[in-house]
N, C-alpha and C positions, 0 to 999 in steps of 0.2 A: 388361390381359388381362381377357379375357371367357370365364367358363366356365360351360358348361352345367350345371345341377344338377337339372332337373326338368321336366316338361312337365304340361299340364293336361287331358291326352288319358286318359279314364277306360279301364280294361280291363274286357274281358268274361271273361276266364279266366286262368288262370296261365301266365305265358309259360316253360314248363319247359324246352324246347329252349336258350332264350337264358341260362336259368341254369346248364343244363350246359356251353354253350359258356365262359361266363366260368369256371366251375369247372376245366374242362378246361385252359384258358389259363393258370391261375395253377398247377395241378398241374404241367404240363409245364416252365414257367416255373422252379418251384423243383428241379425234378429237372435241367434242362440249364444253367440259369444258373451260370456260375462264372468270375469274371474270372481271367485270367492275364496279369498285368503284363509278365512276359518278352516273351510272344509277341503282346501287345498284342490279345488275343481276349476275349469276353465269355461264351463258351460252354465247357462243360467239353470236354476231348478227345474228338474223335471226333463231335461233334455238329455241326461245320461242315459236315458233309455232308448235313445236313437243311436248309441255307440254299439259296436259290435262286441258282445261279451261272449268270447269264447266258451266259457264254462256252461253257460245256458243260453245259446244263441237263439233268436226268433228270425223267421225269414226276412222280414223287412228290413232288418239291421244290416243284412249284407249289401243294402242299397244306401240306406239312410247315413250308415258311419261315413260313406264317402262324400257327403256334402257339408260334414262338420269339421271344423278346424281348431287348433289350439290356441293361436296366436296370428298376429298380424303377419310376421315374417312366415309363418307356417302356409297361409293362404297365397300371399304374394309370391312365394317361390313356386308353389304348384301352379298356379294360374299363369306365371311367366313360362314355364315349361309347356303350359297346355297350349298357350297361345303360340308359341314358336313352332311347335312341332304339329298341333293339332289341326291349323289352318291348312297344312297341305294334304294331312290325312283325311280331313273332312272333304275337301275338294277332289280328292282321288275315290274315296268310297262312296260319296254321294251323302245326302243328310240322314237318311234310314240307317244304312251300312254303318257310318261313323258313330251313331247313337248307341246302336247296339253294341258296338265294339267297346265303346266307353263302359256303357253299364255292364257289359260282360266281364270286361277287364276289373270293374270295382268287385263282382261277385267273385270272381276266381282268386283275385288277390286276398279278399276277405277269408276264403277258404283257404289259401296257403297259410296265413296268419294263425286261424284257428287250429290249424293241423300241428303247428310248431311251438304255439304260447297260448297262456291262459290268461294274458293280459288283456285288457280291453283296449280297443284301438279305433282310432279316427283319423279321418283326413282322406283326402283325393289322391295322396301320392301312388298307391297300386293302381287306380285307373288311368292316372298320368302316366305311369310307367308302361301301361300296355300301349297307349297312343305313342309313346317315344320308341317302343319296339317296333310297332307299326311302321313308323317313319324311316327307321333303319332298313326294314324289307323293302319298302316302296321306293325309298329315295336314297340308296345307300352312297352314291357317288356324289351326290350334292355337297356344298359347303357349308359348314355351320360358322356363323361369326362369333366368335368367342371372346369376351371381355376378360383379360387375366389381370389379377393383381398380386403381384409376388413384392419384389422390392420397387416396382414402379407398376404404372397402369398403361396397358396397351391393349389391342385386338389382334386376333390372327384369325385365320380361315382354315378349318380342319374338316377333311372329309368326313361325312356323316358317320360312316360304318366304323371309323376309328374311334372318333369322340364318344359315340353313343355306347359301343362294345367295350373298349378299352376304360375309358374314363367313368362314365355313368353306371354301366352293369358291373364290371369286374371291380375297378379302384373304389367306387363309392359303395358297393353293395356287396360283391363276394367276397373281398380280401376282410372288412371289418365283421363280416357274419362269419367267415371261416374261422377267425381268431377270437370269437366270441366278445366281440366289444360291449361292452356294458354302456347302455344309452337307451333312451325312450324311442328309438327309430325301429322302426317295424321293416327289418331286413326281409324277411320271408315274405311279407305281403308285397314288397317291391320287385323280388325276384319271380314271384308268381306272376305279378303283372306284367313284366318282360317277357315271360315265357309266354304267356297268353298272346300278348301284341306280336310277337314273333310268329308263333304257331299258325294264329288263325289266317293272316294274310299271305303265308307260305303255303298253307293248305288251298286256299283260294286260287293262288297263282298257280300250284301244282295240278289242279282239277280244271283249270280255266274257267274258273268261276269268277276271275277278276281280270279285266283286259291287262297284259304285262307290257312292259317296254325292254328294249335291250339292255337297258342299266338297271332293271331291279334285282334283288339279291337272289332269287331264283333264276334268273337269267345268269347272273354270274356264276354261280352253283353249277349250273348245267355246263357252261364252258370251261369251268375249271376241271369238271367230270371228263368232258370230251378230250380236252388236253392232256389231261392225265392218262388216259386210256391209249392216246395216240402215241406219246412219249414210250409207254409201256411197249406197246407193239413194236415200235421201232428199236428200243433196245433189245427185242427178242430177237431181231433180224427182219422185221417185215420190210418190204421194199414198197414204199408209198406210191412209186411209179406203174408197179405192177411188172415191169421187165427192164432190162439195162438197155432194150433197143429204145424204148419209150424215154427211158432217163437221158440218154444221149442225146436224141430229138429235142427235149426240152433243153437240155444244157445250150444245145447248139442254137435252138431260137434266143435263148435267153443271151448269149454271146453275140449273136447278130444284132440283137436289138442295142446292146450296148456299144457295139462297135457303130452303128448307125447314128446312135444318138447318146453320147456319155451325159448329156443334160437330163435326158429321160431316166437314165440309171438313177442319177442323183435325186431327182424327184422322187422316184420310188423309193429310195433310201429314206427320205426325210418323211413320205407317207407312213412307211412302217415304224417310225419313231414318234410320229404323231399318235398312232394307234397303241403303241405301248404306254405312251404318257398318260394317255386317257384312260387305258384299263388301269393304271396305277393311280387313277383320281389326282394326277397333277395336271390340271388343267392350265396352270401358267407355263409350264414347259411346252405343253402342247401348242400353245398359243405362239410361243416363241417360234417353234417349228414351223407352224403354218405360215408366220409372215414371211419365214426364210424360204419356204415353198413358193409363195408368190412372188418373191423377188426374182426367183428363176421362170416361172411361168403365171402370170397374172389371171390364166383362165382355169386354174385348178379348183376344183370342188371337192370338199369331202363328203362321205354318207351323211344321211340326213340329220340324224341326232348329233353327230360330231359336229357338224357344220354349225347347228344352232348352239351347243354349246360353246363351241369358240367364238361366236357372234356375241353370245351374253356375255363372256369373259372379258372380251374387248370393249363392250360398253362399261362394265364394271371398273376396268382399269383406265377408264377413260381415253381410250384409243378410238375417239369418235370416227374419224375417218376410216380406217380399218374395220371398225365395226358396222358402218354405214355399209361398206362394199360386201362384208360378209352375209348380212341381211339381204342385202339387194341379190346376191348370188344364190342364196337360199331360196329367195321366193321366185326366183326365175327358174331354177331347177327342180323345186320340189312343190309343184304348183297344186298337187294334190293332198297336201298336208292339211289336217282338219282345223288349225287354228291360226290360219293366215293373218287374219284381222288383228291378232294379238302381235304378230312381228310386223305387219303395216303401223301400228300404231306406235312400237319401240322406234320404227325407223323414222316415222313422221316427227315424233320428239328429239330424235338426234339431229335432224336436219333443220328443224325449228329454233332448239335451243342451243346447239352448240355449233354446228356448222353455218347457221345463217342461209340455208338454201330454201328460203320460202315457198319457191314454186313447187320445188319437190315435196317439201312437207305437206303442202296442202294436197297434193294428190295421193300422197299415203295416208293422211287421216281423214280423208273424204272416203277411201275405200274401206278403211277400218271401222269408220262410223256408221256405214250400212250394215255391218256384219256383227259388231259387238253387241253382246246381250248383258253385260255386267253395266248396272246404272252408272257404277263409279266411274267405270272406264270411259262409258259413253260421254259422260258429263265432262272428264278429264280432256278428251278428244274434241269436245265441241268447244271447250273454253279455249283449247291452244288454237283452234281454228279461228275463233273470233280475234284471239290476240294478234295472230299474224295477218289476218286479213284487213 
């Protein structure tokens, strides 16, 4: 058994709509849930009309069914997934966009079930699948913290794209659905929800209706396509340098650089290893290479997102001194980063709680306090300042 229990994706603002949806689902569950052993139902009398009945559906049922649940385990499982993946999606899409994606996922998954089955259906699983699919599109290279229970209990970190695509979509839904597994699980609704959750954000990214990052799924697909085109052209005899003369000049320059500074050549090789590791979503290996690079040249800096990812990973693995330097270098080189207050807050907490350098902590926390918008973060920042002062 593998259960997601968190992600390493930081939030910029409070995911208010997601909290409201979770609360609303629990409130409706408490009001409608009422097992009736004689009739074999799980809803109070009169609540069955809010389920989705594919044989004679009414329009309102494509929304209402998604707020009904059959048991405590049913709603707890759905709301756990919604909390873990929905917070980040809410943060990325904004409150209105997130609410529309959730409700649209409920409707689309209900349609998917109605086309494949005549059995009544209830539950937020389809809507939650849409949110989970959207998380995979928007944050494919973040890490999911997974609790596993096999012969013993433990936790592992898995890249989001692998966990969601391979485990949640294919193993949990495509495989049993393909083999006609007999159960009361609405696989068609789940798959329709995942399709909706992947297609809508991908479309928004493709048409630039949603700001994209260097690491969302659209960017990964585009880089893969360009790399495939380039490899194909090279295999057909294309000379990327344009002519042999330029090729010789470039080779000569590289040779001269290596002759002048073998250390520079080694640093370049390590930087390439870092890029490859990050591309493969292996932040642990990338972090090891980063520290190896700093041992050769303490002034090295990575591209903006790479530097921030490495700093976050160093923080997560309790390498606080290295994390502090990585954050400091980030702030020094990327002054136009739009969320520097978040980095200042993290750096201040490291200096205050782990490195016990209160003077540096005060400077960072005061800078963060002046820019933070999230009330919870502002309060945490102020509390830490009060403590160390």
